[in-house]
C-alpha positions in Angstrom: 0.0 0.0 0.0 1.5 3.4 -0.9 2.2 5.9 1.9 -0.6 8.2 2.9 -0.4 11.6 1.2 -0.6 14.8 3.3 -2.5 17.8 2.0 -2.4 21.3 3.5 -5.7 23.1 3.0 -5.5 26.9 3.5 -9.0 28.3 3.8 -10.5 31.0 6.0 -14.2 29.7 5.7 -15.1 27.1 8.4 -17.7 25.3 6.3 -15.4 25.0 3.3 -12.7 23.5 5.5 -15.1 21.0 6.9 -16.3 19.9 3.4 -12.8 19.6 2.0 -11.6 17.7 5.1 -14.4 15.2 4.9 -13.8 14.6 1.2 -10.1 14.2 1.6 -10.3 12.0 4.7 -12.8 9.7 2.9 -10.0 9.0 0.4 -7.5 8.4 3.2 -5.5 11.6 2.9 -4.0 13.2 5.9 -5.3 16.7 6.2 -3.6 19.7 7.7 -5.7 22.9 8.0 -4.8 26.6 8.1 -7.2 29.5 8.4 -4.6 32.1 7.2 -1.1 32.6 5.9 0.5 32.6 9.3 -1.0 29.3 10.3 0.0 27.9 6.9 3.6 29.0 7.3 3.7 27.5 10.8 2.6 24.1 9.4 5.2 24.3 6.6 8.0 24.9 9.2 7.2 21.4 10.6 5.8 19.4 7.7 6.3 19.1 3.9 2.8 18.2 2.5 2.5 16.5 -0.8 -0.1 19.1 -2.0 -1.3 22.5 -0.9 -4.9 23.6 -1.6 -5.0 27.4 -1.5 -8.0 29.6 -1.0 -7.5 32.8 -3.0 -9.8 35.2 -1.1 -8.5 35.4 2.4 -8.2 38.3 4.8 -4.7 39.8 5.6 -2.7 37.9 3.0 -4.5 36.7 -0.1 -3.8 33.4 -1.8 -2.0 35.0 -4.8 0.5 36.7 -2.4 1.0 33.6 -0.3 1.5 31.4 -3.3 4.1 33.7 -4.8 5.9 33.8 -1.5 5.9 30.0 -1.0 7.2 29.5 -4.5 10.4 31.3 -3.5 11.2 29.1 -0.5 13.6 26.2 -1.1 12.1 22.9 0.1 8.5 24.3 -0.4 8.6 25.7 -3.9 8.4 22.3 -5.5 5.1 21.4 -3.6 2.2 21.7 -6.0 -0.2 24.4 -5.1 -3.8 24.3 -6.4 -6.1 27.3 -6.0 -9.6 26.6 -4.8 -11.6 29.8 -5.6 -14.9 31.3 -6.4 -13.0 33.7 -8.7 -14.3 32.4 -12.0 -14.3 35.5 -14.2 -12.3 35.7 -17.4 -8.6 35.9 -16.6 -8.9 34.6 -13.0 -7.5 31.1 -13.8 -4.6 32.7 -15.6 -4.0 35.1 -12.7 -3.7 32.1 -10.3 -1.2 30.4 -12.6 0.8 33.6 -12.9 1.0 33.8 -9.1 2.6 30.3 -9.1 -0.4 28.0 -8.6 0.0 24.7 -10.4 -3.8 24.3 -10.9 -7.2 25.7 -10.3 -10.4 24.3 -8.9 -13.6 26.3 -8.9 -15.9 26.8 -6.0 -18.5 25.7 -5.3 -16.6 22.4 -5.2 -18.0 19.6 -7.3 -18.0 16.7 -4.8 -18.3 14.2 -7.6 -15.0 15.3 -9.3 -13.0 16.9 -6.5 -11.1 13.8 -5.4 -10.2 13.0 -9.0 -8.8 16.5 -9.4 -6.8 16.2 -6.2 -5.4 12.8 -7.3 -4.4 14.3 -10.6 -2.4 17.1 -8.9 -0.7 14.5 -6.7 0.7 12.8 -9.7 4.3 13.5 -10.7 4.6 16.6 -12.9 6.0 14.5 -15.7 2.9 12.4 -15.9 0.4 15.3 -15.9 -1.2 16.8 -19.0 -4.1 19.2 -18.9 -6.8 18.1 -16.4 -9.9 17.2 -18.4 -12.1 16.0 -15.5 
């Protein structure tokens, strides 16, 4: 059996954290949660998750800024970061990718496809094409 994957979910909304936690735990992922940038950085000082799920619209430090900062830190910059956001206007996906996100999942989360998307972003970069799920 492959080792359990660890996912850091950075999200300020309690209900969204609960939903994502339940979905991820149902697929046997270990879930770390952070409500803001400071909590996320504190987790990253202790643990190197396999994936970071990043809310974009957070108070204090937004997900664009936090992603850009994380992508400059040795030991963290190679961890895939996937934006989870309600920002679905033209250009928003591109803005998240420019900030350094490796992918984009729209809110509201589609519970039927969410775990497939997460599994896709946990695959090695060399075996990923464009996600079509």
